[in-house]
N, C-alpha and C positions, 0 to 999 in steps of 0.2 A: 093107434101108431100117429096120427095124428092129434094134440092133445089141446089146440085153440089156436086161433088166428094169430100170429107173431107182430106182421104189421102191415101196411098197405103202403105201395112205392107211389109216388107221385112224381112225376117229371117235370121239373121247372127249365128255366131258360137263365136263372140269377139265383142261388143260393143263398145270397147276401139279402136280394129283397123277398126272397119266399120265407126268411127265417123271420124277417122284420114283420111281416103280414101274422105269423104263425105264435108269435110275442107278444105283439101289440095288440090286433085284433082280439087275437083268440084268448091270450093271457097264457098261453103255455111257456114250458120253459123250453129251451136248446140243450137238451142232454150232453151233446160232441158231436164235433166234425169228423170224417174220415175219407181218405181218400183211397178208393181202390182199384189201382194200376192195371191189373187184369182187366177191368171193364171201362177203365177209361171215364172213370165216372166218380164226383163229390159228393158226400152223402151229410145230413144232419138228420137228427133222431130227436122224435118229442114222443114222451109215453103221454097216453088217452088211456088212464084206467090199466088195464093189463095187455092194452094194442099198443101199436106205437106208428106213430107216422114217420116213414122215411122219405125226406125229400132228396132229387137223384138229378145231380146239374152234370152235363157231360162236358168232359175236357180235352177231347178231339172230337171231330166230325167223323171218325167212323168209330164213335160209342153207341151202343146199341140206344141210350137214353138219345142221343143224338137223331138218331136215323127215326126214333118214336117222335120226338119233337117236330121234325121236318114235315111227316105224314100227318100226327094228330092234334100239333100245337100240345100247351102243357095240358097234365090232369093227371089222372090216376092210371098207372101206368102196370101195375099188380099188386096180386093179394098174394101175401106169404104165410103158409101154414110152417107151425111147429111141429117137431115130428121130435119121438126119440130114436127113431131107427131110419134114417135119409134114404141108405142105400135098398132098404126093404120096401117104404116108401116108394121108392122110383120102381123095384121091380113088379111091386101092385098097379100101380097106374100102366107099365108096360102094358103086363098082362091082361088088364083091361080094355087094353086097347090105347091108351093115351099115348099121344107122339111125344116125347122126350127129346127136348132142346140139350140138355147134355144128358150124358149115358152114366155119369160118374161125377158124385160132388165135388166142388171146389171150392175154394175159401174166399168167404164173401166177406160184406161189412160188419161189426160187432163180434168180431171172432166165432163166426159162423161157418158152416158148412153150407153150401148153397147147389140149387140144382133146380130148372126150369120146363114146366110143362109147355108145347107148343098150344095158342090159343085157338088154333083151327080145331083142337081134340079136345078143348074144354071149353064150350059153349062161350067162345069169344073172350074169354075173361085168360091172360098169361098170369099163370099160376106156380108161384117159387115154395118147395122145400126146403125149410131151413133146421140145423141142428146146431147146437151150441157145441163148439168143437171141443172135444175132451184133451 
């Protein structure tokens, strides 16, 4: 059901500064920006082969990204796995003891349905499942 690593989410305090780094230092091209109001976050994506880097900047102090930054500072926030059956993947994870942050997928960036597993049940890694919305 998991088909590949879709992206790595990286929390940043300034999307503009981080984009400049990824473009100028690494030579990557920003594919676009998007605001996900439900998560109080702005995103920018960069392709690296078949995997993407997703930069995440909070738009509110209530954002999960703002809370992450306050606790940990900038850095890797999550790993996202593409799946062709997000509902089935969530059920499988739950059946095998993973703690779900989201019981149901919701609309995320990049026209995808997303849901997260709690890092306390995934060896410390916030894990996202994502599926292209149909």
